[in-house]
MDAnalysis code that builds the backbone (N, CA, C; Angstrom):
import MDAnalysis as mda
import numpy as np

u = mda.Universe.empty(429, n_residues=143, atom_resindex=np.repeat(np.arange(143), 3), trajectory=True)
u.add_TopologyAttr("name", ["N", "CA", "C"] * 143)
u.add_TopologyAttr("resid", np.arange(1, 144))
u.add_TopologyAttr("resname", ["MET", "ARG", "SER", "GLY", "ALA", "PRO", "GLN", "ARG", "SER", "THR", "CYS", "PHE", "VAL", "ASN", "ALA", "ALA", "HIS", "ILE", "LEU", "ALA", "ILE", "GLY", "LEU", "LEU", "VAL", "GLY", "ALA", "ILE", "LEU", "PRO", "LEU", "ASP", "LEU", "ARG", "LEU", "ALA", "GLY", "PHE", "PHE", "ARG", "LYS", "VAL", "PRO", "ALA", "GLN", "ILE", "ILE", "ALA", "PRO", "PHE", "LEU", "SER", "ARG", "ALA", "ALA", "GLY", "ILE", "GLY", "LEU", "ALA", "ALA", "ALA", "ILE", "LEU", "THR", "GLY", "PHE", "GLY", "LEU", "PHE", "SER", "VAL", "ARG", "ALA", "VAL", "GLU", "TYR", "ALA", "ALA", "ASN", "PRO", "ALA", "PHE", "LEU", "ALA", "LYS", "LEU", "ALA", "LEU", "ILE", "GLY", "PHE", "GLY", "LEU", "LEU", "ASN", "LEU", "LEU", "ALA", "VAL", "HIS", "LEU", "GLY", "GLN", "GLY", "TRP", "LYS", "THR", "LEU", "THR", "THR", "SER", "GLY", "ARG", "ILE", "ARG", "PRO", "GLY", "LEU", "ARG", "PHE", "SER", "ALA", "ALA", "LEU", "SER", "ALA", "ALA", "SER", "TRP", "ILE", "ALA", "ALA", "LEU", "LEU", "ALA", "GLY", "ARG", "TRP", "ILE", "GLY", "PHE", "LEU"])
u.atoms.positions = np.array([
    [-36.816, -8.106, 42.784],
    [-37.502, -9.206, 42.150],
    [-37.427, -10.413, 43.084],
    [-38.528, -11.111, 43.196],
    [-38.560, -12.304, 44.037],
    [-37.770, -13.425, 43.372],
    [-37.345, -14.388, 44.162],
    [-36.514, -15.472, 43.649],
    [-37.265, -16.368, 42.677],
    [-38.578, -16.459, 42.774],
    [-39.352, -17.320, 41.879],
    [-39.647, -16.701, 40.534],
    [-39.428, -15.402, 40.381],
    [-39.774, -14.715, 39.131],
    [-39.000, -15.236, 37.920],
    [-37.686, -15.467, 38.007],
    [-36.985, -16.003, 36.827],
    [-37.498, -17.384, 36.422],
    [-37.821, -18.216, 37.418],
    [-38.353, -19.536, 37.089],
    [-39.698, -19.429, 36.399],
    [-40.555, -18.506, 36.854],
    [-41.865, -18.327, 36.239],
    [-41.724, -17.839, 34.800],
    [-40.802, -16.932, 34.556],
    [-40.637, -16.431, 33.193],
    [-40.087, -17.534, 32.283],
    [-39.174, -18.360, 32.796],
    [-38.675, -19.484, 32.008],
    [-39.795, -20.469, 31.725],
    [-40.646, -20.683, 32.709],
    [-41.788, -21.584, 32.531],
    [-42.721, -21.045, 31.444],
    [-42.950, -19.733, 31.446],
    [-43.789, -19.115, 30.425],
    [-43.170, -19.257, 29.035],
    [-41.879, -19.005, 28.936],
    [-41.196, -19.125, 27.648],
    [-41.214, -20.572, 27.174],
    [-41.026, -21.515, 28.086],
    [-41.080, -22.932, 27.736],
    [-42.466, -23.305, 27.214],
    [-43.501, -22.845, 27.890],
    [-44.871, -23.123, 27.441],
    [-45.129, -22.505, 26.068],
    [-44.648, -21.290, 25.862],
    [-44.816, -20.633, 24.563],
    [-44.054, -21.397, 23.476],
    [-42.889, -21.935, 23.830],
    [-42.096, -22.717, 22.875],
    [-42.857, -23.979, 22.474],
    [-43.443, -24.650, 23.438],
    [-44.217, -25.854, 23.150],
    [-45.433, -25.529, 22.278],
    [-46.123, -24.446, 22.583],
    [-47.269, -24.039, 21.749],
    [-46.836, -23.706, 20.325],
    [-45.704, -23.017, 20.200],
    [-45.192, -22.667, 18.873],
    [-44.831, -23.917, 18.078],
    [-44.194, -24.877, 18.731],
    [-43.854, -26.134, 18.062],
    [-45.127, -26.872, 17.665],
    [-46.137, -26.817, 18.535],
    [-47.421, -27.438, 18.210],
    [-48.037, -26.826, 16.962],
    [-47.969, -25.504, 16.841],
    [-48.489, -24.846, 15.639],
    [-47.672, -25.241, 14.416],
    [-46.357, -25.233, 14.538],
    [-45.484, -25.605, 13.421],
    [-45.775, -27.026, 12.941],
    [-45.692, -27.976, 13.847],
    [-45.864, -29.381, 13.469],
    [-47.319, -29.660, 13.090],
    [-48.255, -29.027, 13.802],
    [-49.671, -29.224, 13.511],
    [-50.088, -28.696, 12.152],
    [-49.333, -27.765, 11.614],
    [-49.619, -27.243, 10.277],
    [-48.789, -27.950, 9.209],
    [-47.521, -28.202, 9.501],
    [-46.636, -28.736, 8.460],
    [-46.908, -30.203, 8.156],
    [-47.250, -30.998, 9.162],
    [-47.485, -32.420, 8.891],
    [-48.698, -32.664, 7.995],
    [-49.852, -32.039, 8.252],
    [-50.968, -32.239, 7.315],
    [-50.622, -31.762, 5.899],
    [-49.897, -30.645, 5.804],
    [-49.492, -30.158, 4.483],
    [-48.559, -31.153, 3.811],
    [-47.556, -31.611, 4.529],
    [-46.618, -32.575, 3.957],
    [-47.318, -33.867, 3.550],
    [-48.225, -34.333, 4.386],
    [-48.961, -35.555, 4.042],
    [-49.792, -35.359, 2.786],
    [-50.445, -34.213, 2.675],
    [-51.252, -33.949, 1.469],
    [-50.359, -33.868, 0.233],
    [-49.243, -33.188, 0.353],
    [-48.340, -33.051, -0.791],
    [-47.687, -34.383, -1.155],
    [-47.511, -35.250, -0.162],
    [-46.913, -36.562, -0.410],
    [-47.897, -37.540, -1.049],
    [-49.162, -37.152, -1.126],
    [-50.133, -37.990, -1.820],
    [-51.278, -38.515, -0.982],
    [-51.296, -38.209, 0.295],
    [-52.394, -38.639, 1.151],
    [-53.543, -37.628, 1.075],
    [-54.714, -38.040, 1.498],
    [-55.883, -37.155, 1.591],
    [-56.163, -36.439, 0.270],
    [-56.216, -37.191, -0.805],
    [-56.342, -36.618, -2.149],
    [-57.626, -35.818, -2.365],
    [-58.637, -36.052, -1.549],
    [-59.886, -35.302, -1.703],
    [-59.769, -33.869, -1.184],
    [-58.745, -33.604, -0.374],
    [-58.526, -32.261, 0.157],
    [-57.799, -31.441, -0.902],
    [-58.355, -30.298, -1.318],
    [-57.723, -29.503, -2.377],
    [-56.420, -28.836, -1.918],
    [-55.304, -29.369, -2.382],
    [-53.981, -28.879, -1.969],
    [-53.784, -27.412, -2.335],
    [-54.307, -27.010, -3.455],
    [-54.148, -25.632, -3.907],
    [-54.760, -24.645, -2.909],
    [-55.795, -25.073, -2.215],
    [-56.473, -24.196, -1.255],
    [-55.807, -24.238, 0.117],
    [-55.474, -25.439, 0.593],
    [-54.944, -25.533, 1.961],
    [-53.454, -25.233, 2.059],
    [-52.709, -25.430, 0.983],
    [-51.249, -25.270, 1.052],
    [-50.812, -23.870, 1.482],
    [-51.328, -22.806, 0.887],
    [-50.878, -21.481, 1.338],
    [-51.218, -21.202, 2.804],
    [-52.417, -21.602, 3.237],
    [-52.816, -21.367, 4.625],
    [-51.938, -22.155, 5.597],
    [-51.780, -23.458, 5.351],
    [-50.976, -24.279, 6.261],
    [-49.511, -23.852, 6.254],
    [-49.021, -23.432, 5.100],
    [-47.641, -22.963, 5.011],
    [-47.435, -21.706, 5.860],
    [-48.378, -20.777, 5.786],
    [-48.273, -19.556, 6.603],
    [-48.392, -19.875, 8.092],
    [-49.318, -20.762, 8.437],
    [-49.478, -21.146, 9.847],
    [-48.194, -21.787, 10.369],
    [-47.589, -22.668, 9.576],
    [-46.324, -23.293, 9.971],
    [-45.232, -22.233, 10.105],
    [-45.226, -21.256, 9.219],
    [-44.238, -20.174, 9.299],
    [-44.365, -19.364, 10.572],
    [-45.595, -19.094, 10.982],
    [-45.813, -18.375, 12.234],
    [-45.324, -19.225, 13.403],
    [-45.646, -20.509, 13.389],
    [-45.169, -21.407, 14.444],
    [-43.656, -21.484, 14.476],
    [-43.033, -21.556, 13.309],
    [-41.575, -21.614, 13.237],
    [-40.945, -20.344, 13.799],
    [-41.470, -19.192, 13.400],
    [-40.922, -17.922, 13.895],
    [-41.048, -17.839, 15.416],
    [-42.205, -18.220, 15.944],
    [-42.414, -18.180, 17.392],
    [-41.511, -19.193, 18.097],
    [-41.332, -20.372, 17.500],
    [-40.472, -21.389, 18.103],
    [-39.013, -20.922, 18.131],
    [-38.581, -20.265, 17.084],
    [-37.203, -19.756, 17.054],
    [-37.016, -18.667, 18.107],
    [-37.966, -17.735, 18.191],
    [-37.854, -16.662, 19.190],
    [-37.837, -17.210, 20.614],
    [-38.769, -18.094, 20.911],
    [-38.813, -18.657, 22.263],
    [-37.624, -19.588, 22.498],
    [-37.170, -20.259, 21.446],
    [-35.995, -21.122, 21.561],
    [-34.754, -20.338, 21.948],
    [-34.595, -19.142, 21.376],
    [-33.470, -18.288, 21.779],
    [-33.574, -17.923, 23.253],
    [-34.785, -17.650, 23.698],
    [-34.985, -17.345, 25.118],
    [-34.598, -18.505, 26.007],
    [-34.989, -19.703, 25.635],
    [-34.634, -20.888, 26.425],
    [-33.141, -21.175, 26.354],
    [-32.558, -21.001, 25.183],
    [-31.120, -21.240, 25.007],
    [-30.305, -20.307, 25.893],
    [-30.727, -19.056, 25.994],
    [-29.958, -18.062, 26.741],
    [-29.837, -18.399, 28.222],
    [-30.756, -19.195, 28.749],
    [-30.727, -19.553, 30.168],
    [-29.583, -20.518, 30.475],
    [-29.288, -21.436, 29.536],
    [-28.239, -22.447, 29.740],
    [-27.409, -22.633, 28.468],
    [-26.936, -21.571, 27.933],
    [-26.259, -21.607, 26.633],
    [-25.073, -22.570, 26.603],
    [-24.253, -22.554, 27.626],
    [-23.058, -23.402, 27.640],
    [-23.443, -24.883, 27.665],
    [-24.434, -25.219, 28.492],
    [-24.884, -26.614, 28.567],
    [-25.479, -27.070, 27.235],
    [-26.334, -26.238, 26.655],
    [-26.979, -26.622, 25.396],
    [-25.978, -26.739, 24.255],
    [-25.013, -25.842, 24.222],
    [-24.025, -25.862, 23.143],
    [-23.194, -27.145, 23.148],
    [-23.116, -27.823, 24.288],
    [-22.356, -29.073, 24.388],
    [-23.257, -30.306, 24.311],
    [-24.553, -30.114, 24.186],
    [-25.507, -31.219, 24.196],
    [-25.682, -31.782, 22.783],
    [-25.358, -33.065, 22.561],
    [-25.472, -33.638, 21.218],
    [-26.904, -33.603, 20.657],
    [-27.893, -33.762, 21.515],
    [-29.280, -33.716, 21.049],
    [-29.640, -32.311, 20.584],
    [-29.158, -31.295, 21.295],
    [-29.402, -29.912, 20.889],
    [-28.729, -29.613, 19.553],
    [-27.499, -30.077, 19.407],
    [-26.778, -29.860, 18.149],
    [-27.466, -30.581, 16.987],
    [-27.958, -31.788, 17.252],
    [-28.711, -32.519, 16.223],
    [-29.987, -31.768, 15.880],
    [-30.671, -31.236, 16.886],
    [-31.893, -30.465, 16.645],
    [-31.596, -29.269, 15.741],
    [-30.520, -28.541, 16.031],
    [-30.160, -27.385, 15.199],
    [-29.865, -27.806, 13.758],
    [-29.150, -28.909, 13.596],
    [-28.830, -29.394, 12.245],
    [-30.108, -29.783, 11.503],
    [-31.017, -30.446, 12.189],
    [-32.273, -30.862, 11.554],
    [-33.153, -29.659, 11.207],
    [-33.169, -28.663, 12.078],
    [-33.906, -27.439, 11.771],
    [-33.278, -26.762, 10.556],
    [-31.960, -26.707, 10.513],
    [-31.277, -26.130, 9.351],
    [-31.642, -26.862, 8.068],
    [-31.651, -28.187, 8.130],
    [-32.040, -28.975, 6.954],
    [-33.491, -28.692, 6.573],
    [-34.361, -28.618, 7.579],
    [-35.766, -28.305, 7.309],
    [-35.930, -26.942, 6.658],
    [-35.144, -25.965, 7.110],
    [-35.208, -24.627, 6.518],
    [-34.677, -24.611, 5.086],
    [-33.607, -25.352, 4.828],
    [-33.097, -25.439, 3.448],
    [-34.126, -26.090, 2.527],
    [-34.772, -27.142, 3.019],
    [-35.815, -27.811, 2.248],
    [-36.973, -26.850, 1.991],
    [-37.343, -26.102, 3.016],
    [-38.417, -25.111, 2.884],
    [-38.096, -24.082, 1.809],
    [-36.872, -23.577, 1.819],
    [-36.456, -22.609, 0.793],
    [-36.501, -23.228, -0.602],
    [-36.014, -24.440, -0.716],
    [-36.031, -25.109, -2.017],
    [-37.464, -25.289, -2.517],
    [-38.376, -25.635, -1.618],
    [-39.781, -25.826, -2.013],
    [-40.398, -24.501, -2.450],
    [-40.272, -23.483, -1.612],
    [-40.960, -22.224, -1.889],
    [-40.337, -21.414, -3.020],
    [-39.077, -21.653, -3.309],
    [-38.447, -20.955, -4.422],
    [-38.514, -21.759, -5.716],
    [-38.905, -23.020, -5.611],
    [-38.940, -23.901, -6.772],
    [-40.225, -23.792, -7.575],
    [-40.186, -24.381, -8.744],
    [-41.327, -24.352, -9.650],
    [-42.493, -25.197, -9.134],
    [-42.203, -26.238, -8.360],
    [-43.251, -27.111, -7.855],
    [-44.281, -26.373, -7.007],
    [-43.821, -25.467, -6.149],
    [-44.740, -24.700, -5.301],
    [-45.584, -23.754, -6.148],
    [-44.956, -23.122, -7.128],
    [-45.697, -22.218, -8.015],
    [-46.761, -22.987, -8.794],
    [-46.399, -24.163, -9.272],
    [-47.354, -24.996, -10.004],
    [-48.512, -25.394, -9.093],
    [-48.195, -25.776, -7.881],
    [-49.233, -26.169, -6.926],
    [-50.203, -25.028, -6.660],
    [-49.689, -23.858, -6.363],
    [-50.566, -22.754, -5.975],
    [-51.336, -22.166, -7.144],
    [-50.854, -22.365, -8.359],
    [-51.586, -21.829, -9.512],
    [-52.517, -22.846, -10.160],
    [-52.093, -24.105, -10.230],
    [-52.901, -25.099, -10.930],
    [-53.420, -26.222, -10.038],
    [-52.835, -26.369, -8.856],
    [-53.231, -27.453, -7.966],
    [-52.510, -28.763, -8.238],
    [-51.683, -28.789, -9.278],
    [-50.944, -30.004, -9.629],
    [-49.707, -30.119, -8.746],
    [-49.484, -31.340, -8.241],
    [-48.334, -31.595, -7.368],
    [-47.287, -32.372, -8.159],
    [-46.153, -31.736, -8.371],
    [-45.060, -32.362, -9.105],
    [-44.347, -33.403, -8.241],
    [-43.719, -34.395, -8.870],
    [-43.011, -35.439, -8.099],
    [-41.935, -34.887, -7.160],
    [-41.217, -33.865, -7.593],
    [-40.186, -33.271, -6.736],
    [-40.771, -32.671, -5.473],
    [-41.959, -32.110, -5.589],
    [-42.628, -31.537, -4.423],
    [-43.077, -32.636, -3.469],
    [-43.503, -33.768, -4.017],
    [-43.876, -34.909, -3.171],
    [-42.657, -35.383, -2.361],
    [-41.520, -35.475, -3.033],
    [-40.297, -35.901, -2.359],
    [-39.889, -34.899, -1.276],
    [-39.952, -33.605, -1.600],
    [-39.612, -32.565, -0.619],
    [-40.548, -32.600, 0.582],
    [-41.812, -32.929, 0.348],
    [-42.775, -33.025, 1.453],
    [-42.399, -34.169, 2.387],
    [-41.975, -35.279, 1.825],
    [-41.548, -36.413, 2.658],
    [-40.302, -36.042, 3.462],
    [-39.351, -35.347, 2.829],
    [-38.157, -34.881, 3.544],
    [-38.528, -33.907, 4.657],
    [-39.470, -33.030, 4.367],
    [-39.919, -32.053, 5.349],
    [-40.502, -32.744, 6.570],
    [-41.432, -33.654, 6.342],
    [-42.054, -34.369, 7.465],
    [-40.995, -35.090, 8.296],
    [-40.082, -35.767, 7.631],
    [-39.035, -36.506, 8.342],
    [-38.131, -35.563, 9.138],
    [-37.743, -34.450, 8.545],
    [-36.815, -33.557, 9.241],
    [-37.467, -32.860, 10.423],
    [-38.721, -32.423, 10.300],
    [-39.369, -31.744, 11.419],
    [-39.707, -32.713, 12.544],
    [-40.107, -33.928, 12.211],
    [-40.355, -34.927, 13.256],
    [-39.045, -35.275, 13.964],
    [-37.977, -35.438, 13.198],
    [-36.680, -35.745, 13.796],
    [-36.202, -34.590, 14.679],
    [-36.412, -33.343, 14.250],
    [-36.032, -32.185, 15.074],
    [-36.839, -32.169, 16.369],
    [-38.108, -32.502, 16.272],
    [-38.959, -32.572, 17.459],
    [-38.444, -33.630, 18.434],
    [-38.100, -34.796, 17.913],
    [-37.579, -35.869, 18.764],
    [-36.229, -35.500, 19.371],
    [-35.367, -34.882, 18.582],
    [-34.062, -34.449, 19.099],
    [-34.255, -33.427, 20.211],
    [-35.204, -32.507, 20.015],
    [-35.484, -31.516, 21.039],
    [-35.985, -32.161, 22.325],
    [-36.767, -33.186, 22.179],
    [-37.278, -33.898, 23.357],
    [-36.145, -34.584, 24.125],
    [-35.102, -35.009, 23.411],
    [-33.987, -35.725, 24.028],
    [-32.993, -34.796, 24.723],
    [-33.114, -33.498, 24.500],
    [-32.148, -32.565, 25.086],
    [-32.030, -32.743, 26.595],
    [-33.131, -32.884, 27.266],
    [-33.113, -33.010, 28.724],
    [-32.598, -34.340, 29.229],
    [-32.444, -35.328, 28.341],
    [-32.022, -36.658, 28.772],
    [-30.546, -36.928, 28.530],
    [-29.856, -36.051, 27.821],
    [-28.438, -36.277, 27.529],
    [-27.554, -35.308, 28.299],
])
């Protein structure tokens, strides 16, 4: 194997990670904004399942590619405060996601289109946690 091959594969995984994050954030933010009360003319009952699935695909791809990137410098990342903050924020985002999808608010939304107050609050938490995770991830290289 040539000496440049590992760098090229890391570059590919990094690009795939960025694309996956783009899909995740590009799907979850419009959904969260709609659930939080913005864009009321857009039917939440119709877009919520689609955007949720798209965000799920982005999340799965981001996690897979993230493991690939982590494996290259595991010791450095494990000691990086921004990386640790990113993991904590992702964990919080996942807990919020589980609470939303297992709760009555999501069922009410997908069956009747009505958005309960608890779902609005969870959407605001979701947007904040994913944006914060994105920012923490961006800071990894600077700390």
